[in-house]
VEXKOLKE-389322 format. One line per field, with one value per residue: residue number from 1; residue in one letter; z, x, y of N, C-alpha, C in turn. Coordinates in nm, 3 decimals. Layout:
% residues N
num = c(NUM ...)
residuo = c(a ...)
n_Z = c(Z ...)
n_X = c(X ...)
n_Y = c(Y ...)
ca_Z = c(Z ...)
ca_X = c(X ...)
ca_Y = c(Y ...)
c_Z = c(Z ...)
c_X = c(X ...)
c_Y = c(Y ...)
END
This chain:
% residues 301
num = c(1 2 3 4 5 6 7 8 9 10 11 12 13 14 15 16 17 18 19 20 21 22 23 24 25 26 27 28 29 30 31 32 33 34 35 36 37 38 39 40 41 42 43 44 45 46 47 48 49 50 51 52 53 54 55 56 57 58 59 60 61 62 63 64 65 66 67 68 69 70 71 72 73 74 75 76 77 78 79 80 81 82 83 84 85 86 87 88 89 90 91 92 93 94 95 96 97 98 99 100 101 102 103 104 105 106 107 108 109 110 111 112 113 114 115 116 117 118 119 120 121 122 123 124 125 126 127 128 129 130 131 132 133 134 135 136 137 138 139 140 141 142 143 144 145 146 147 148 149 150 151 152 153 154 155 156 157 158 159 160 161 162 163 164 165 166 167 168 169 170 171 172 173 174 175 176 177 178 179 180 181 182 183 184 185 186 187 188 189 190 191 192 193 194 195 196 197 198 199 200 201 202 203 204 205 206 207 208 209 210 211 212 213 214 215 216 217 218 219 220 221 222 223 224 225 226 227 228 229 230 231 232 233 234 235 236 237 238 239 240 241 242 243 244 245 246 247 248 249 250 251 252 253 254 255 256 257 258 259 260 261 262 263 264 265 266 267 268 269 270 271 272 273 274 275 276 277 278 279 280 281 282 283 284 285 286 287 288 289 290 291 292 293 294 295 296 297 298 299 300 301)
residuo = c(m e n t r r g f l q a a g t l a v a g a a s a a a a p a l p t v k f g g k h e i s r m l i g t n p l m g y s h f s r n l d m s m r e w m t p e r r i e t i l a a e r a g i t t w q l h y h q d t i a i l e g i r a r g s k m k v f l l s d f e l q k d f s m i p g l a k m g f l g m a h h g n r t d e a y r a g k m e t v l d f v k r v r d t g v m a g v s t h n p e v v d w i e s k g w p t d y y m t c f y r v s r t a e e a r a l m g g e r p l g e t f l e k d p l r m t a v i q k t k k p c l g f k i i g a g r i g a t r e n i a g a m k f a f n n i k a n d a v i v g m w p k f k d e i t e n c e i v r q l h t t)
n_Z = c(2.306 2.023 1.925 1.982 1.789 1.603 1.520 1.529 1.319 1.122 1.144 1.081 0.808 0.715 0.706 0.485 0.347 0.524 0.587 0.379 0.404 0.642 0.564 0.567 0.325 -0.024 -0.313 -0.572 -0.837 -1.202 -1.411 -1.676 -1.897 -1.953 -2.224 -2.257 -2.029 -1.752 -1.523 -1.476 -1.285 -1.442 -1.407 -1.294 -1.017 -1.046 -1.008 -1.044 -0.893 -0.629 -0.578 -0.663 -0.918 -1.079 -1.314 -1.352 -1.206 -1.041 -0.777 -0.704 -0.745 -0.520 -0.330 -0.337 -0.297 -0.026 0.122 0.023 0.249 0.320 0.466 0.397 0.111 0.119 0.246 0.076 -0.144 -0.034 0.055 -0.198 -0.299 -0.118 -0.165 -0.404 -0.597 -0.798 -0.910 -0.986 -1.103 -1.185 -1.175 -1.212 -0.907 -0.583 -0.383 -0.486 -0.513 -0.270 -0.134 -0.255 -0.119 0.102 0.103 0.050 0.285 0.419 0.358 0.158 -0.186 -0.431 -0.750 -1.004 -1.213 -1.432 -1.495 -1.692 -1.536 -1.402 -1.279 -1.374 -1.625 -1.742 -1.748 -1.879 -1.767 -1.559 -1.593 -1.599 -1.293 -1.159 -1.290 -1.118 -0.948 -0.935 -1.174 -1.381 -1.609 -1.769 -1.873 -2.139 -2.089 -2.140 -2.202 -2.275 -2.462 -2.664 -2.726 -2.827 -3.076 -3.211 -3.245 -3.443 -3.298 -3.203 -3.147 -2.955 -2.768 -2.860 -2.797 -2.526 -2.515 -2.638 -2.407 -2.181 -2.275 -2.278 -2.035 -1.947 -1.870 -1.974 -2.220 -2.304 -2.420 -2.320 -2.445 -2.533 -2.831 -3.063 -3.299 -3.259 -3.166 -3.405 -3.579 -3.459 -3.489 -3.724 -3.812 -3.693 -3.432 -3.138 -2.897 -2.619 -2.527 -2.450 -2.332 -2.355 -2.374 -2.309 -2.396 -2.612 -2.429 -2.435 -2.675 -2.865 -2.796 -3.090 -3.236 -3.071 -3.175 -3.512 -3.454 -3.370 -3.526 -3.506 -3.278 -2.918 -2.635 -2.262 -2.108 -2.073 -2.341 -2.313 -2.567 -2.681 -2.854 -2.835 -2.701 -2.877 -3.120 -2.986 -2.917 -3.122 -3.252 -3.055 -3.101 -3.360 -3.289 -3.243 -2.983 -2.653 -2.445 -2.239 -2.066 -2.009 -1.791 -1.863 -1.709 -1.789 -1.646 -1.379 -1.523 -1.575 -1.411 -1.220 -1.148 -1.038 -1.212 -1.430 -1.405 -1.466 -1.733 -1.843 -1.779 -1.885 -2.175 -2.204 -2.156 -2.377 -2.579 -2.583 -2.637 -2.545 -2.390 -2.287 -2.048 -1.804 -1.655 -1.366 -1.181 -0.855 -0.563 -0.244 -0.065 -0.001 -0.020 -0.096 -0.325 -0.422 -0.363 -0.476 -0.755 -0.772 -0.776 -0.967 -1.187 -1.161 -1.190 -1.424 -1.541 -1.506 -1.682)
n_X = c(1.485 1.502 1.627 1.433 1.246 1.404 1.419 1.162 1.070 1.250 1.133 0.891 0.950 1.032 0.826 0.735 0.880 0.981 0.708 0.668 0.888 0.884 0.629 0.422 0.602 0.539 0.395 0.613 0.636 0.518 0.715 0.976 1.182 1.452 1.634 1.665 1.790 1.772 1.536 1.349 1.137 0.907 0.887 1.157 1.329 1.462 1.690 1.823 1.617 1.720 1.983 1.920 1.889 1.652 1.584 1.461 1.439 1.692 1.644 1.498 1.640 1.847 1.668 1.622 1.856 1.893 1.739 1.765 1.933 2.208 2.112 1.828 1.847 1.929 1.687 1.513 1.569 1.510 1.250 1.110 1.212 1.018 0.807 0.733 0.904 1.155 1.416 1.732 1.808 2.121 2.377 2.702 2.929 3.044 2.903 2.674 2.771 2.775 2.519 2.441 2.627 2.533 2.243 2.276 2.428 2.208 2.067 1.948 1.804 1.805 1.822 2.056 2.155 2.372 2.505 2.712 2.897 3.085 3.348 3.408 3.320 3.515 3.750 3.801 3.887 3.793 3.577 3.632 3.616 3.441 3.227 3.256 3.086 2.815 2.639 2.352 2.338 2.580 2.547 2.623 2.670 2.425 2.366 2.614 2.639 2.492 2.651 2.874 2.772 2.676 2.915 3.051 3.226 3.150 3.323 3.430 3.210 3.164 3.404 3.338 3.126 3.244 3.420 3.285 3.156 3.321 3.386 3.159 2.937 2.572 2.582 2.567 2.380 2.285 2.069 1.924 1.857 1.663 1.759 2.038 1.997 1.882 2.108 2.309 2.215 2.221 2.494 2.565 2.618 2.791 2.586 2.357 2.166 1.963 1.946 1.660 1.515 1.272 1.203 1.342 1.608 1.874 1.906 2.054 2.113 2.093 1.957 1.726 1.602 1.607 1.402 1.176 1.115 1.267 1.298 1.343 1.272 1.315 1.596 1.560 1.481 1.137 0.935 0.590 0.567 0.769 0.795 0.630 0.826 1.020 0.942 0.884 1.119 1.224 1.020 1.110 1.372 1.512 1.648 1.678 1.461 1.536 1.314 1.292 1.242 0.970 0.767 0.830 1.030 0.852 0.678 0.424 0.310 0.091 -0.099 -0.296 -0.368 -0.270 -0.013 -0.104 -0.181 0.057 0.237 0.035 0.030 0.398 0.396 0.211 0.353 0.602 0.796 0.729 0.908 1.045 1.141 1.067 1.214 1.186 1.237 1.155 1.052 0.952 0.918 0.662 0.466 0.402 0.514 0.639 0.469 0.246 0.340 0.369 0.108 0.031 0.112 0.075 -0.202 -0.210 -0.140 -0.300 -0.536)
n_Y = c(2.434 2.504 2.285 2.058 2.147 2.118 1.888 1.779 1.899 1.761 1.509 1.512 1.574 1.329 1.160 1.090 0.928 0.719 0.588 0.451 0.295 0.182 0.017 -0.316 -0.543 -0.490 -0.700 -0.737 -0.539 -0.601 -0.778 -0.773 -0.938 -0.871 -0.814 -1.099 -1.159 -1.120 -1.066 -0.794 -0.498 -0.334 -0.060 0.106 0.284 0.595 0.823 1.088 1.231 1.178 1.306 1.579 1.678 1.837 1.905 2.171 2.343 2.558 2.621 2.423 2.245 2.266 2.269 2.021 1.887 1.965 1.839 1.566 1.368 1.184 0.962 0.929 0.913 0.657 0.518 0.595 0.434 0.176 0.181 0.200 -0.062 -0.222 -0.116 -0.278 -0.242 -0.340 -0.310 -0.061 0.263 0.366 0.678 0.718 0.797 0.901 0.932 0.806 0.551 0.508 0.522 0.266 0.060 0.086 0.037 -0.257 -0.357 -0.320 -0.548 -0.529 -0.662 -0.568 -0.481 -0.347 -0.078 0.076 0.433 0.590 0.846 1.171 1.053 0.821 0.870 1.001 0.830 0.551 0.285 0.191 0.081 -0.242 -0.296 -0.132 -0.324 -0.581 -0.524 -0.596 -0.490 -0.491 -0.425 -0.126 0.219 0.464 0.800 0.988 1.259 1.315 1.159 1.255 1.538 1.382 1.282 1.527 1.630 1.456 1.262 0.990 0.746 0.753 0.671 0.394 0.299 0.278 0.109 -0.131 -0.205 -0.244 -0.466 -0.654 -0.714 -0.903 -0.773 -0.683 -0.358 -0.037 0.234 0.582 0.836 1.149 1.220 1.094 1.064 0.955 0.675 0.575 0.605 0.450 0.208 0.137 0.154 -0.062 -0.152 -0.304 -0.298 -0.398 -0.280 0.020 0.327 0.562 0.904 0.990 1.346 1.568 1.685 1.779 1.949 2.221 2.560 2.681 2.467 2.446 2.672 2.651 2.479 2.562 2.816 3.025 3.098 2.983 2.799 2.884 2.757 2.396 2.186 2.068 1.921 1.863 1.649 1.543 1.294 1.138 1.110 1.019 0.720 0.615 0.548 0.350 0.155 0.040 -0.059 -0.374 -0.379 -0.390 -0.144 0.156 0.371 0.707 1.030 1.036 1.161 1.382 1.502 1.608 1.767 1.667 1.584 1.747 1.612 1.326 1.182 1.238 1.198 0.924 0.869 0.981 0.790 0.534 0.606 0.563 0.254 0.152 0.258 0.178 -0.134 -0.480 -0.598 -0.416 -0.117 0.136 0.426 0.604 0.900 0.963 1.165 1.150 1.371 1.569 1.397 1.032 0.925 0.722 0.455 0.564 0.555 0.307 0.178 0.307 0.176 -0.103 -0.109 -0.015 -0.260 -0.456 -0.358)
ca_Z = c(2.207 1.917 1.887 1.987 1.693 1.439 1.544 1.549 1.147 1.064 1.132 1.014 0.660 0.664 0.713 0.325 0.268 0.649 0.616 0.299 0.464 0.744 0.588 0.491 0.177 -0.169 -0.427 -0.701 -0.964 -1.317 -1.483 -1.778 -1.930 -2.007 -2.308 -2.254 -1.945 -1.657 -1.502 -1.383 -1.244 -1.552 -1.351 -1.245 -0.984 -1.079 -0.944 -1.024 -0.717 -0.493 -0.582 -0.670 -1.029 -1.062 -1.456 -1.342 -1.122 -0.971 -0.672 -0.670 -0.702 -0.382 -0.200 -0.320 -0.183 0.118 0.209 0.063 0.341 0.284 0.529 0.297 0.015 0.137 0.282 -0.043 -0.231 0.053 0.041 -0.304 -0.272 -0.046 -0.239 -0.549 -0.754 -0.747 -0.989 -0.915 -1.214 -1.092 -1.236 -1.097 -0.835 -0.471 -0.332 -0.560 -0.457 -0.097 -0.135 -0.287 -0.042 0.208 0.083 0.076 0.390 0.493 0.324 0.003 -0.342 -0.507 -0.900 -1.040 -1.366 -1.419 -1.629 -1.697 -1.533 -1.319 -1.284 -1.493 -1.819 -1.757 -1.717 -1.896 -1.721 -1.382 -1.593 -1.511 -1.179 -1.164 -1.319 -1.014 -0.816 -0.943 -1.209 -1.477 -1.734 -1.773 -1.984 -2.185 -2.006 -2.259 -2.232 -2.303 -2.600 -2.774 -2.765 -2.914 -3.178 -3.250 -3.254 -3.509 -3.230 -3.154 -3.151 -2.779 -2.740 -2.870 -2.707 -2.369 -2.507 -2.625 -2.285 -2.091 -2.326 -2.251 -1.864 -1.956 -1.849 -2.053 -2.216 -2.292 -2.446 -2.333 -2.511 -2.546 -2.908 -3.173 -3.454 -3.210 -3.141 -3.594 -3.638 -3.386 -3.499 -3.876 -3.774 -3.642 -3.283 -3.012 -2.792 -2.559 -2.458 -2.497 -2.235 -2.432 -2.283 -2.364 -2.449 -2.646 -2.354 -2.470 -2.780 -2.834 -2.823 -3.220 -3.245 -3.085 -3.224 -3.576 -3.503 -3.366 -3.629 -3.505 -3.084 -2.851 -2.478 -2.156 -2.039 -2.146 -2.433 -2.320 -2.638 -2.682 -2.953 -2.853 -2.662 -2.987 -3.232 -2.919 -2.893 -3.296 -3.288 -2.963 -3.157 -3.425 -3.279 -3.150 -2.881 -2.497 -2.392 -2.032 -2.131 -1.885 -1.833 -1.926 -1.657 -1.820 -1.518 -1.292 -1.578 -1.626 -1.261 -1.127 -1.087 -1.054 -1.375 -1.553 -1.425 -1.525 -1.833 -1.911 -1.806 -1.995 -2.302 -2.205 -2.188 -2.463 -2.698 -2.593 -2.659 -2.438 -2.302 -2.243 -1.898 -1.793 -1.535 -1.332 -1.016 -0.678 -0.444 -0.157 0.069 -0.002 -0.063 -0.056 -0.473 -0.435 -0.343 -0.586 -0.867 -0.797 -0.758 -1.135 -1.269 -1.090 -1.243 -1.566 -1.605 -1.506 -1.687)
ca_X = c(1.355 1.523 1.689 1.327 1.159 1.474 1.378 1.020 1.057 1.306 1.091 0.753 1.007 1.050 0.714 0.615 0.955 0.998 0.602 0.680 0.974 0.841 0.528 0.468 0.652 0.418 0.410 0.666 0.565 0.531 0.824 1.027 1.304 1.514 1.728 1.640 1.896 1.753 1.420 1.373 1.076 0.857 0.930 1.264 1.383 1.581 1.856 1.783 1.602 1.801 2.150 1.934 1.883 1.553 1.551 1.316 1.491 1.814 1.590 1.452 1.769 1.891 1.529 1.624 1.945 1.872 1.629 1.805 2.037 2.254 2.012 1.737 1.896 1.935 1.530 1.425 1.573 1.475 1.126 1.092 1.210 0.970 0.674 0.758 1.022 1.321 1.567 1.764 1.912 2.203 2.437 2.830 2.955 3.083 2.772 2.598 2.765 2.773 2.379 2.446 2.658 2.432 2.127 2.343 2.465 2.076 2.023 1.851 1.852 1.800 1.911 2.089 2.194 2.442 2.508 2.858 2.934 3.171 3.485 3.376 3.296 3.681 3.815 3.710 3.970 3.722 3.480 3.645 3.694 3.300 3.173 3.262 2.996 2.705 2.537 2.329 2.420 2.610 2.534 2.731 2.574 2.357 2.433 2.758 2.656 2.458 2.752 2.979 2.709 2.687 3.062 3.132 3.328 3.137 3.405 3.421 3.089 3.213 3.474 3.300 3.053 3.321 3.517 3.208 3.105 3.430 3.375 3.041 2.799 2.510 2.662 2.432 2.426 2.219 2.071 1.808 1.819 1.576 1.863 2.164 1.945 1.894 2.250 2.385 2.120 2.254 2.644 2.542 2.715 2.696 2.493 2.296 2.049 1.988 1.842 1.549 1.446 1.112 1.242 1.522 1.617 1.986 1.887 2.110 1.976 2.055 1.860 1.575 1.552 1.597 1.275 1.097 1.095 1.400 1.308 1.382 1.214 1.410 1.607 1.565 1.316 1.027 0.812 0.531 0.562 0.929 0.804 0.603 0.972 1.158 0.866 0.892 1.260 1.234 0.925 1.187 1.506 1.522 1.736 1.526 1.488 1.477 1.259 1.271 1.148 0.851 0.669 0.861 1.050 0.730 0.598 0.334 0.284 0.012 -0.222 -0.245 -0.441 -0.159 0.111 -0.123 -0.189 0.171 0.269 0.010 0.139 0.480 0.351 0.159 0.429 0.718 0.821 0.689 1.010 1.099 1.101 1.108 1.284 1.088 1.290 1.090 1.106 0.886 0.909 0.511 0.375 0.453 0.542 0.692 0.304 0.148 0.361 0.325 -0.019 -0.038 0.152 -0.021 -0.329 -0.206 -0.136 -0.427 -0.643)
ca_Y = c(2.465 2.495 2.155 2.002 2.178 2.080 1.763 1.737 1.931 1.687 1.402 1.546 1.582 1.234 1.106 1.015 0.814 0.625 0.541 0.363 0.226 0.064 -0.060 -0.426 -0.563 -0.518 -0.749 -0.734 -0.498 -0.661 -0.769 -0.800 -1.047 -0.736 -0.826 -1.190 -1.165 -1.065 -1.004 -0.631 -0.456 -0.272 0.051 0.130 0.393 0.660 0.832 1.277 1.335 1.137 1.406 1.691 1.712 1.813 1.983 2.204 2.541 2.576 2.640 2.283 2.134 2.292 2.209 1.810 1.855 1.977 1.747 1.442 1.358 1.051 0.837 0.993 0.863 0.534 0.518 0.640 0.356 0.040 0.188 0.154 -0.216 -0.268 -0.109 -0.371 -0.217 -0.397 -0.212 0.076 0.277 0.498 0.707 0.668 0.891 0.839 0.929 0.710 0.378 0.510 0.465 0.120 0.013 0.162 -0.054 -0.382 -0.316 -0.347 -0.666 -0.539 -0.759 -0.432 -0.487 -0.223 -0.062 0.210 0.525 0.674 0.991 1.196 0.980 0.691 0.925 1.023 0.716 0.415 0.197 0.215 -0.029 -0.373 -0.284 -0.125 -0.461 -0.673 -0.480 -0.683 -0.388 -0.577 -0.305 0.028 0.260 0.604 0.914 1.070 1.405 1.281 1.063 1.353 1.603 1.353 1.272 1.650 1.679 1.363 1.184 0.857 0.662 0.735 0.593 0.285 0.267 0.257 -0.018 -0.259 -0.221 -0.299 -0.555 -0.737 -0.781 -0.935 -0.683 -0.594 -0.267 0.035 0.378 0.685 0.939 1.231 1.231 0.984 1.027 0.864 0.551 0.527 0.634 0.325 0.123 0.155 0.103 -0.220 -0.158 -0.452 -0.228 -0.469 -0.170 0.160 0.425 0.673 0.994 1.078 1.483 1.570 1.783 1.802 2.043 2.320 2.677 2.678 2.358 2.480 2.808 2.613 2.376 2.653 2.947 3.161 3.152 2.883 2.780 2.951 2.638 2.281 2.179 1.983 1.951 1.761 1.554 1.437 1.139 1.035 1.109 0.898 0.585 0.538 0.467 0.212 0.049 0.031 -0.144 -0.489 -0.375 -0.353 0.022 0.163 0.477 0.770 1.140 0.986 1.212 1.497 1.552 1.634 1.887 1.641 1.512 1.749 1.543 1.116 1.078 1.304 1.088 0.734 0.923 0.938 0.621 0.449 0.623 0.500 0.152 0.166 0.293 0.078 -0.242 -0.558 -0.625 -0.262 -0.086 0.283 0.502 0.740 0.978 1.020 1.229 1.148 1.448 1.578 1.272 0.897 0.908 0.520 0.375 0.629 0.527 0.149 0.166 0.328 0.081 -0.220 -0.082 -0.032 -0.378 -0.548 -0.325)
c_Z = c(2.087 1.873 1.939 1.845 1.571 1.452 1.512 1.356 1.085 1.047 1.099 0.814 0.614 0.647 0.632 0.303 0.395 0.652 0.549 0.285 0.504 0.701 0.527 0.326 0.065 -0.198 -0.482 -0.805 -1.091 -1.362 -1.633 -1.805 -1.978 -2.080 -2.276 -2.146 -1.808 -1.625 -1.390 -1.362 -1.375 -1.537 -1.293 -1.160 -1.034 -0.996 -0.885 -0.914 -0.612 -0.462 -0.615 -0.787 -1.069 -1.263 -1.450 -1.293 -1.054 -0.778 -0.619 -0.656 -0.577 -0.280 -0.210 -0.226 -0.061 0.174 0.186 0.112 0.271 0.338 0.465 0.200 0.029 0.173 0.193 -0.120 -0.156 0.041 -0.094 -0.342 -0.222 -0.095 -0.366 -0.673 -0.724 -0.820 -0.983 -1.063 -1.146 -1.186 -1.117 -1.040 -0.695 -0.390 -0.360 -0.487 -0.310 -0.059 -0.152 -0.241 0.106 0.238 0.104 0.175 0.476 0.470 0.175 -0.102 -0.407 -0.623 -0.979 -1.213 -1.364 -1.531 -1.617 -1.625 -1.430 -1.386 -1.390 -1.608 -1.816 -1.779 -1.720 -1.831 -1.585 -1.451 -1.560 -1.384 -1.087 -1.214 -1.239 -0.903 -0.860 -1.049 -1.378 -1.621 -1.701 -1.906 -2.030 -2.140 -2.145 -2.348 -2.332 -2.465 -2.695 -2.823 -2.825 -3.066 -3.286 -3.299 -3.364 -3.412 -3.133 -3.124 -2.998 -2.718 -2.761 -2.854 -2.550 -2.397 -2.529 -2.450 -2.169 -2.152 -2.273 -2.087 -1.840 -1.923 -1.967 -2.076 -2.336 -2.371 -2.429 -2.399 -2.515 -2.728 -3.029 -3.285 -3.363 -3.239 -3.323 -3.615 -3.600 -3.474 -3.683 -3.882 -3.770 -3.507 -3.212 -2.922 -2.731 -2.518 -2.483 -2.368 -2.332 -2.359 -2.374 -2.429 -2.414 -2.503 -2.372 -2.617 -2.740 -2.851 -2.987 -3.286 -3.248 -3.168 -3.406 -3.599 -3.459 -3.409 -3.544 -3.327 -3.066 -2.722 -2.384 -2.096 -2.173 -2.229 -2.429 -2.398 -2.626 -2.710 -2.946 -2.781 -2.813 -3.091 -3.146 -2.947 -3.029 -3.307 -3.180 -3.042 -3.243 -3.421 -3.218 -2.977 -2.775 -2.490 -2.233 -2.079 -1.991 -1.890 -1.874 -1.851 -1.703 -1.678 -1.413 -1.381 -1.611 -1.527 -1.163 -1.047 -1.091 -1.164 -1.483 -1.528 -1.511 -1.679 -1.914 -1.882 -1.858 -2.135 -2.314 -2.227 -2.308 -2.584 -2.695 -2.656 -2.558 -2.362 -2.277 -2.114 -1.893 -1.606 -1.484 -1.174 -0.937 -0.592 -0.337 -0.003 0.095 0.017 -0.116 -0.236 -0.495 -0.430 -0.436 -0.700 -0.895 -0.807 -0.923 -1.187 -1.244 -1.214 -1.403 -1.636 -1.556 -1.579 -1.880)
c_X = c(1.395 1.569 1.556 1.238 1.248 1.419 1.262 1.029 1.162 1.220 0.984 0.819 1.016 0.965 0.690 0.714 0.964 0.807 0.593 0.746 0.945 0.698 0.516 0.525 0.551 0.467 0.473 0.601 0.584 0.652 0.845 1.125 1.366 1.635 1.750 1.736 1.869 1.629 1.411 1.190 1.051 0.916 1.053 1.295 1.460 1.663 1.848 1.772 1.692 1.944 2.063 1.927 1.714 1.528 1.441 1.387 1.601 1.771 1.524 1.533 1.796 1.788 1.548 1.718 1.948 1.822 1.685 1.944 2.085 2.170 1.891 1.742 1.843 1.783 1.481 1.427 1.490 1.306 1.058 1.105 1.089 0.785 0.668 0.829 1.166 1.430 1.579 1.849 1.993 2.350 2.614 2.856 2.949 2.996 2.636 2.573 2.817 2.596 2.376 2.511 2.543 2.306 2.153 2.360 2.314 2.008 1.946 1.873 1.814 1.836 1.961 2.158 2.233 2.517 2.641 2.862 3.068 3.321 3.481 3.352 3.427 3.748 3.764 3.740 3.905 3.675 3.510 3.577 3.511 3.161 3.132 3.122 2.855 2.643 2.497 2.360 2.473 2.625 2.603 2.637 2.515 2.376 2.569 2.758 2.617 2.569 2.850 2.906 2.703 2.844 3.115 3.271 3.288 3.212 3.462 3.344 3.122 3.314 3.445 3.204 3.133 3.376 3.408 3.140 3.183 3.439 3.244 2.906 2.779 2.593 2.570 2.452 2.276 2.162 1.903 1.738 1.784 1.730 1.983 2.130 1.949 1.998 2.305 2.324 2.209 2.435 2.629 2.618 2.673 2.647 2.356 2.139 2.016 1.839 1.802 1.543 1.364 1.138 1.366 1.569 1.785 2.026 1.965 2.051 1.997 1.972 1.727 1.529 1.520 1.458 1.164 1.035 1.162 1.366 1.321 1.319 1.339 1.451 1.590 1.448 1.250 0.930 0.704 0.495 0.670 0.863 0.716 0.736 1.055 1.072 0.934 1.031 1.261 1.119 1.063 1.326 1.436 1.550 1.664 1.571 1.489 1.378 1.265 1.269 1.008 0.721 0.684 0.930 1.003 0.650 0.486 0.227 0.205 -0.076 -0.195 -0.327 -0.344 -0.043 0.008 -0.146 -0.019 0.264 0.197 0.028 0.266 0.469 0.287 0.201 0.572 0.729 0.784 0.782 1.126 1.035 1.077 1.146 1.220 1.157 1.178 1.147 1.011 0.833 0.781 0.453 0.463 0.413 0.550 0.560 0.285 0.175 0.359 0.240 -0.041 0.024 0.147 -0.112 -0.358 -0.165 -0.205 -0.547 -0.670)
c_Y = c(2.404 2.357 2.016 2.059 2.154 1.921 1.715 1.803 1.817 1.538 1.401 1.545 1.465 1.119 0.994 0.861 0.699 0.505 0.446 0.226 0.096 -0.037 -0.213 -0.433 -0.589 -0.627 -0.717 -0.633 -0.614 -0.674 -0.804 -0.872 -0.939 -0.799 -1.019 -1.254 -1.198 -0.992 -0.873 -0.592 -0.353 -0.091 0.049 0.244 0.447 0.724 0.986 1.310 1.319 1.280 1.504 1.780 1.712 1.843 2.062 2.343 2.477 2.564 2.503 2.201 2.184 2.264 2.052 1.811 1.880 1.877 1.584 1.432 1.216 0.914 0.837 0.936 0.684 0.489 0.492 0.475 0.181 0.056 0.161 -0.007 -0.270 -0.233 -0.179 -0.313 -0.268 -0.358 -0.072 0.122 0.401 0.580 0.728 0.823 0.860 0.834 0.869 0.545 0.414 0.445 0.300 0.034 -0.001 0.046 -0.149 -0.382 -0.375 -0.433 -0.636 -0.612 -0.694 -0.490 -0.354 -0.212 0.071 0.285 0.554 0.801 1.020 1.124 0.922 0.775 0.967 0.916 0.584 0.263 0.186 0.101 -0.165 -0.359 -0.264 -0.274 -0.528 -0.620 -0.498 -0.600 -0.488 -0.543 -0.200 0.083 0.435 0.700 0.951 1.197 1.400 1.251 1.156 1.486 1.517 1.315 1.404 1.718 1.569 1.275 1.100 0.778 0.645 0.657 0.440 0.190 0.165 0.117 -0.156 -0.250 -0.281 -0.427 -0.701 -0.746 -0.843 -0.883 -0.664 -0.411 -0.209 0.164 0.454 0.773 1.023 1.255 1.098 0.929 0.959 0.712 0.485 0.495 0.507 0.228 0.056 0.112 -0.090 -0.297 -0.254 -0.364 -0.355 -0.380 -0.027 0.245 0.566 0.754 1.044 1.230 1.516 1.694 1.886 1.897 2.147 2.429 2.688 2.570 2.380 2.606 2.743 2.507 2.458 2.809 3.064 3.175 3.010 2.912 2.853 2.810 2.489 2.270 2.040 1.986 1.873 1.636 1.470 1.316 1.032 1.049 1.004 0.728 0.585 0.472 0.312 0.138 -0.007 -0.063 -0.253 -0.504 -0.337 -0.204 0.042 0.321 0.582 0.906 1.113 1.062 1.370 1.615 1.668 1.723 1.847 1.574 1.573 1.680 1.361 1.106 1.161 1.189 0.960 0.794 0.901 0.812 0.516 0.511 0.579 0.334 0.143 0.192 0.242 -0.096 -0.351 -0.574 -0.499 -0.250 0.083 0.328 0.627 0.780 0.971 1.072 1.265 1.252 1.485 1.508 1.148 0.887 0.760 0.499 0.439 0.533 0.360 0.133 0.179 0.203 -0.059 -0.236 -0.068 -0.174 -0.480 -0.494 -0.339)
END
């Protein structure tokens, strides 16, 4: 009886993602020529929900990790591809590489951008080998970038950029802090693109207190005017950008109208050759199809 019940619950839990995966393939989303080199979908699927990084609460992290089995991770990316998303942004981890190998073994043509993390963040000698896996671009991790900027040790980030460029792959820098983009631009670094968070979640407690009159929010800082601050520098740079956390790690996503509003703001305030990254967790509803429908609608009205 227990085995039957467990099987039923597992089947019910995969309903949304499996439904999207088994449907007939939808037309590709609107695309951009990113950096003049690669044609990518205007919306990429992100990786945080796949790995249980909610940027919301520990309980939500644990719930994501419990539900996102290795097979569901693969199913989610394949469902996104069938829904019209052509590009995936992942961070380096043995489990994300396993997802990539899994989707390719099933015939996926998903294009991929890599974000440094874990072993790669500690060992840049891995870059040439990873470049052979077909990543369109490789970017330095945003939190590590912001820490380096705060400590005045940006030479490590520049070393990463140069090593990636030596492989012929696009070299990017991810950040949550608009000042970082301005600073790199002023130095004339050979970056090919930026990953730009709409919310400056990497503020220290001291930075948040200085901004908010002596007190700070509990946890990461998602401030309502942060997107305006980041999109201002996105518009200034000629380099292409991948905007992320455009829905505030789900904080704006209570309704379809709210999601559409956040996406409309993003597309109206980034450049024509930029794109956005959106994490998707299709446990309770088919977020993948819904997000793709919104993107198509916004690009036809």
